[in-house]
Each structure stands twice: as structure tokens, then as C-alpha cells.
C-alpha positions in Angstrom: -2.3 -23.5 -9.8 -2.6 -27.3 -8.9 -5.8 -27.3 -6.7 -7.5 -30.2 -5.1 -11.1 -30.8 -5.9 -11.5 -33.7 -3.4 -14.6 -33.6 -1.2 -13.8 -35.7 1.9 -10.6 -36.8 0.3 -10.6 -40.6 0.0 -6.9 -41.5 0.6 -7.4 -45.2 0.5 -10.8 -47.0 -0.3 -12.4 -49.3 2.1 -13.6 -52.8 1.1 -17.1 -51.7 1.3 -16.5 -48.7 -0.9 -14.7 -50.8 -3.5 -17.6 -53.4 -3.6 -20.0 -50.6 -4.1 -18.0 -49.2 -6.9 -17.6 -52.6 -8.8 -21.3 -53.3 -8.6 -22.4 -49.6 -9.1 -24.2 -50.1 -12.5 -26.0 -53.3 -11.4 -29.4 -52.6 -9.8 -31.0 -54.9 -7.2 -34.4 -56.4 -7.9 -37.6 -55.0 -6.9 -37.5 -53.3 -3.4 -33.8 -53.9 -3.2 -34.5 -57.8 -3.2 -34.3 -60.7 -5.6 -32.9 -60.6 -9.1 -33.7 -59.1 -12.5 -33.8 -60.9 -16.0 -31.5 -59.9 -18.7 -31.1 -61.3 -22.1 -27.8 -62.8 -23.3 -26.1 -60.4 -25.7 -24.2 -62.7 -28.2 -22.3 -60.0 -30.0 -21.3 -57.9 -26.9 -19.9 -60.5 -24.5 -18.4 -64.0 -24.1 -20.9 -66.4 -22.5 -19.5 -68.8 -20.0 -20.8 -71.3 -17.5 -18.9 -72.8 -14.5 -19.9 -76.3 -15.5 -18.8 -76.1 -19.2 -15.3 -76.0 -20.7 -13.7 -72.9 -22.2 -13.9 -74.8 -25.7 -17.7 -75.1 -25.3 -17.9 -71.4 -24.3 -16.1 -70.4 -27.4 -18.5 -72.4 -29.6 -21.4 -70.9 -27.9 -19.9 -67.3 -28.1 -19.2 -67.5 -31.9 -20.7 -64.3 -32.6 -18.7 -62.4 -30.1 -15.5 -64.1 -31.2 -16.2 -63.1 -34.8 -17.1 -59.6 -33.9 -14.0 -58.9 -31.9 -11.6 -60.6 -34.4 -10.8 -63.4 -32.1 -11.8 -66.3 -34.2 -9.0 -68.0 -36.0 -6.4 -66.3 -33.7 -3.2 -68.1 -33.0 -4.1 -70.9 -30.3 -1.4 -69.5 -28.1 -3.0 -66.2 -28.0 -6.4 -67.7 -27.2 -4.9 -69.6 -24.4 -3.2 -66.6 -22.8 -6.7 -64.7 -23.1 -8.4 -67.7 -21.4 -5.9 -67.6 -18.6 -6.1 -63.8 -18.1 -9.9 -63.3 -18.6 -11.9 -66.5 -18.4 -10.2 -68.6 -15.9 -10.4 -65.9 -13.1 -14.2 -65.6 -13.5 -14.6 -69.4 -13.7 -12.5 -70.2 -10.6 -14.4 -67.5 -8.5 -17.8 -69.1 -9.5 -16.3 -72.5 -8.4 -15.0 -71.1 -5.0 -18.3 -69.8 -4.3 -20.3 -72.8 -5.5 -22.6 -71.0 -8.0 -23.2 -72.7 -11.1 -25.0 -70.2 -13.4 -24.1 -68.6 -16.7 -22.2 -65.2 -16.8 -21.2 -62.9 -19.4 -17.5 -61.6 -19.9 -15.7 -59.1 -22.1 -12.2 -60.1 -23.1 -9.4 -57.6 -23.7 -9.3 -53.7 -23.9 -13.0 -52.8 -24.7 -14.8 -49.9 -22.9 -17.9 -50.3 -24.8 -20.8 -50.0 -22.3 -22.7 -53.5 -22.2 -26.6 -53.5 -22.1 -26.7 -56.8 -20.2 -24.6 -57.4 -17.2 -21.1 -58.3 -18.0 -17.8 -58.7 -16.2 -15.2 -56.2 -17.5 -11.6 -55.4 -16.8 -12.4 -51.7 -17.1 -15.3 -49.5 -18.0 -16.0 -45.9 -18.8 -16.5 -43.7 -15.9 -19.1 -41.5 -17.5 -21.0 -44.4 -19.3 -20.3 -47.6 -17.7 -23.5 -49.6 -18.9 -24.0 -52.7 -17.1 -20.3 -53.4 -16.8 -19.2 -55.1 -13.5 -15.7 -55.0 -12.5 -13.3 -57.8 -11.8 -9.3 -57.7 -11.8 -9.0 -59.4 -15.0 -5.6 -59.5 -16.8 -4.0 -59.1 -13.4 -0.7 -60.4 -14.7 -0.3 -57.1 -16.7 -1.9 -54.5 -14.4 -1.2 -55.8 -11.0 1.8 -58.1 -10.8 4.3 -55.3 -11.6 3.5 -53.7 -8.3 6.0 -56.4 -6.9 8.8 -54.7 -8.8 8.3 -51.4 -6.9 9.6 -52.6 -3.6 12.8 -54.0 -5.2 13.6 -50.9 -7.5 12.3 -47.9 -5.9 14.3 -45.1 -4.1 13.3 -42.2 -1.9 11.6 -39.1 -3.5 14.4 -36.9 -2.8 17.0 -39.1 -4.4 15.2 -39.2 -7.8 16.1 -37.2 -10.9 14.0 -34.1 -11.4 12.7 -35.3 -14.8 9.4 -36.3 -16.3 9.7 -39.7 -17.9 7.1 -41.4 -20.1 7.3 -44.7 -22.3 4.4 -46.4 -24.1 3.1 -47.7 -27.3 1.1 -45.8 -29.7 -2.3 -47.1 -28.4 -5.5 -45.1 -28.2 -7.0 -42.6 -30.7 -4.3 -41.7 -33.1 -6.1 -41.2 -36.2 -9.1 -38.7 -35.7 -10.3 -36.2 -33.1 -10.8 -36.4 -30.3 -7.3 -37.5 -30.2 -6.1 -39.6 -27.2 -3.4 -38.0 -24.9 -0.6 -40.2 -26.4 -1.2 -38.6 -29.7 0.0 -35.3 -28.3 3.3 -36.7 -27.4 3.7 -37.0 -31.3 2.3 -33.5 -32.1 4.4 -31.9 -29.6 7.6 -33.9 -30.1 9.8 -31.1 -31.2 9.0 -28.9 -28.3 9.2 -31.9 -25.7 12.5 -33.1 -27.3 14.2 -29.8 -26.6 13.2 -29.8 -23.0 15.9 -31.4 -20.7 13.5 -32.1 -18.1 11.4 -34.3 -20.3 12.4 -37.9 -21.4 9.6 -39.2 -23.5 9.4 -41.9 -26.2 7.3 -44.5 -27.8 8.6 -47.9 -27.1 6.4 -49.4 -29.9 4.4 -48.3 -32.9 1.2 -50.3 -33.0 -2.3 -50.0 -34.5 -1.5 -46.5 -36.4 -0.3 -48.5 -39.4 -3.7 -49.9 -39.9 -5.4 -46.6 -40.3 -2.8 -44.6 -42.3 -1.6 -41.9 -39.9 -0.5 -38.9 -41.8 3.0 -37.5 -41.0 1.5 -34.1 -40.1 4.3 -33.4 -37.5 7.2 -35.4 -39.1 7.7 -39.2 -39.2 6.3 -41.0 -36.2 9.4 -43.3 -36.2 11.5 -40.4 -34.9 9.6 -40.6 -31.6 10.9 -44.1 -30.8 13.1 -44.6 -27.8 14.3 -47.8 -26.2 12.2 -49.2 -23.3 13.0 -48.4 -19.8 13.1 -50.9 -17.0 11.1 -50.4 -13.9 14.3 -49.2 -12.2 15.1 -46.8 -14.7 11.6 -45.2 -14.6 11.7 -45.1 -10.8 14.8 -43.2 -10.8 12.7 -40.3 -11.9 10.7 -38.1 -9.6 7.7 -37.6 -12.0 6.2 -40.3 -14.2 3.7 -39.2 -16.8 0.7 -41.5 -17.1 -1.4 -41.4 -20.4 -4.3 -43.7 -21.2 -4.1 -46.0 -24.2 -6.9 -48.3 -25.4 -8.3 -48.1 -21.9 -6.3 -47.5 -18.8 -2.5 -46.9 -18.7 -1.3 -50.4 -17.5 1.6 -48.7 -15.6 -0.7 -46.5 -13.6 -1.1 -48.9 -10.5 2.7 -49.6 -9.9 3.5 -45.9 -10.3 0.9 -45.0 -7.8 2.6 -47.4 -5.4 5.8 -45.8 -5.9 7.6 -42.9 -4.4 7.3 -41.2 -7.8 4.8 -38.6 -8.5 2.2 -39.3 -11.2 1.3 -36.5 -13.6 -1.7 -37.2 -15.8 -5.0 -35.8 -17.4 -8.1 -36.7 -15.8 -9.0 -40.2 -16.5 -12.0 -41.6 -18.5 -12.0 -45.2 -17.3 -11.8 -47.1 -14.1 -10.9 -50.7 -13.2 -10.4 -52.9 -10.1 -8.1 -50.1 -8.8 -11.0 -47.6 -8.3 -9.4 -45.0 -10.5 -12.5 -42.9 -10.3 -11.7 -42.3 -6.7 -8.3 -40.7 -7.5 -8.3 -36.9 -7.0 -6.1 -34.4 -8.7 -4.1 -32.4 -6.0 -4.4 -35.4 -3.7 -3.2 -38.5 -5.5 -1.6 -37.1 -8.7 -0.9 -33.6 -10.5 -3.2 -32.9 -13.3 -2.2 -32.0 -16.7 -4.4 -31.0 -19.6 -5.4 -33.9 -22.0 -3.6 -32.2 -24.9 -0.4 -31.7 -22.7 -0.4 -27.9 -23.7 0.5 -26.9 -20.0 3.0 -29.5 -19.3 6.0 -27.3 -19.1 3.8 -25.2 -16.5 3.0 -28.3 -14.5 6.5 -29.5 -14.5 7.7 -26.0 -13.2 5.1 -26.1 -10.4 6.3 -29.4 -9.4 9.9 -28.3 -9.2 8.8 -25.3 -7.1 6.9 -27.3 -4.6 8.8 -30.5 -3.6 7.2 -31.0 -0.2 3.7 -30.9 -1.7 4.7 -33.2 -4.6 6.3 -35.8 -2.1 3.0 -35.6 0.0 0.8 -36.4 -3.2 3.1 -39.2 -4.1 2.7 -40.6 -0.6 -1.1 -40.2 -1.0 -0.7 -42.3 -4.2 1.1 -45.0 -2.2 -1.5 -44.9 0.6 -4.3 -45.4 -2.0 -2.7 -48.4 -3.6 -2.1 -50.0 0.0 -5.8 -51.0 -0.1 -5.2 -53.3 -2.8 -2.2 -55.3 -1.4 -3.8 -58.0 0.7 -4.3 -61.2 -1.3 -7.0 -62.6 1.2 -9.0 -59.2 1.0 -8.6 -59.2 -2.9 -9.9 -62.8 -3.1 -12.7 -62.2 -0.9 -13.8 -59.1 -2.9 -13.8 -61.1 -6.2 -15.9 -63.6 -4.6 -18.4 -61.0 -3.1 -18.6 -59.4 -6.6 -19.5 -62.7 -8.3 -22.0 -63.6 -5.5 -23.9 -60.3 -5.9 -23.7 -60.5 -9.6 -25.5 -63.8 -9.5 -27.9 -62.6 -6.8 -28.9 -59.8 -8.9 -28.9 -61.2 -12.4 -30.6 -63.9 -14.3 -29.5 -64.3 -17.9 -31.8 -65.9 -20.5 -31.3 -66.7 -24.1 -33.4 -64.3 -26.3 -34.8 -67.1 -28.3 -36.1 -69.0 -25.2 -36.9 -66.7 -22.1 -37.7 -69.6 -20.0 -34.4 -71.4 -20.4 -32.4 -71.4 -17.3 -28.9 -73.0 -16.5 
């Protein structure tokens, strides 16, 4: 019922495999050498330069800031975005000693770029020219440290499926995101003693006028659970939001088993290399088969423990700070080796 479609199962990606994946959309120059020229895309990306301050970059990226609704935001929010997105790219350029302009996408945005741009995440089926870096690591990677302090053996965990998250993703029109189906199937799920689901926050949907087709959304709110409380469960449901589920990485690194639909986005954690039946147990995107998947898991504890162990092995590839820094630097070097950005109004202008 829960097959593996892995071919030559990648239990843990090597550094070379990771580098190839991060740079996959970015072609080399002619005959595999040199660079290609690409225009700066003012509305698609934030334009930075290692020799210029963030404030200068903001002024030069006004079209992007306006389009993404960042202009006029609270200065404290802009400062946080700078620290989480701009500063890591700037620091990597300074470490490797390359002083050329680069493009960057800030925040949750899977729009495929038409010119080479650093991204936190990209679509698997349509990556555009999006190059991956570990941006917003504070949210996506730092929680890995919580696992060692709060995890317990698989056998000691409760036989329940747990999920908490915000109402992010597509909640207002087809094709709905998976989180929408927590709301749609709420009555069914709430009656199952093996499920503990709930929205910790209602966001975004108020802006688009979600209809109460399945009852008030507010009834689906439950208190936030700590890492320790979530890790007490054998099975943790992972559902994509605006892009990737922020908890996927620390859950993979734990003794709990991930249950999730096929993912549509990938990040620095190489999610496209994850295989159902090897690293996680697959459920339908609309969650219609969740009860059947739960029953299968309960009937196959040894296999579930092995899959959870494979998830831990996969995430072990990302735990060495020195390797992570070297890979970031290698991505930046290759980006600048393969790319020369020019301003559309002046093709000869170079930094």
C-alpha cells in the first residue's frame, strides 16, 4: 500500500550532489566554460552588490520593493528581512572575495525567475533560473537544535498523528493547498482519537473573504504545541504552506515519522531527493486517504521506524557547519562564474 518509488535510494545526499542540485537551473557558458549575460530584472528580484550598503540596494530595487509590498513596511520588519536574506548573501560574497552584483528574492516566493537569482526555495517542476541558498535559516534550520533536547525513542511515542500550522497556502480557490483540507475535513478528523490537528493562527484568508462552506474556520483553532509536545507523537503530518513547511527539516531529523503529500518545492534541504516509502509516508494532497495511511502505519511499526531513521540519516548531511559554509561559498562562486548581470538600459555597464 505504501510503496517506494526510489531508484538507487539517496538516503543522504553528498556535498557534490547538493551543489549540483542548488545550481541545476543555471547553465554554464559556451562549451561548459565562461559565463552568460543576463539582464537585471527590476520587478522580479532585489539587486545587491557586496560593495554597497543595504540602503543603497533598497533604493536601486524600488520596483521590486513596491511590487512585493515591502515599501513603507515597519523598519523593524525590513531589518529582519535584511538579516535573514540579504546579509547571508552579502557575507558569502565578501568571504570569497567576489565584488559583483547579484539578484535575490526576499521572503516566500516560488515565482520562477527569468534571470539568475538567489532563492530560499523554488518550484520543483518549474525552477526558472532560481539558485538555492540557506536563506531565513533562523526559521528553517535553527530548530534542528531542539530535536536533541526534546526527542524520545520511536517506541515511546504516542500512536497519534499531530499537526499544527497557520492558514497559509492556497485557501480561497482551486487548486487548494493541503492545509485547506484540514478545514474541509474538520468534522471527520476531529472525531478520530488518533488525530490531533489544529490551526495555530488564522492568517491571509481574511484578505480574500473565505466563505464558511464547512463551518467557521475559527473552530479549527488549537493551542500551539511546543517541540517537546509534538515530538511525543509517532507521526507528524507535514503540509506545505506558502512554499515549504518550515517544520519539515526538524521533523525529518527526529525519531518521529513524517506523513505528507508529494512536495512541490525544494530548498537548501534538497527536498526533491526525498522519496516516499524511504524517507516519509505519502498521503494524498486532499488528505482523503489519511485514515488508511494511519492504519497502515499502526500495522507496520518496524517499517515506520526504519523510514523515520532514514529521515534522520538524510538530515545528517546538513549538520556540519563547516560543510554548510563551504557549500554556500561554492554556490556563490559558481553563480558569479556563470553569470554576468547587465542593466537593460545599458548592456555594457558592469560592476
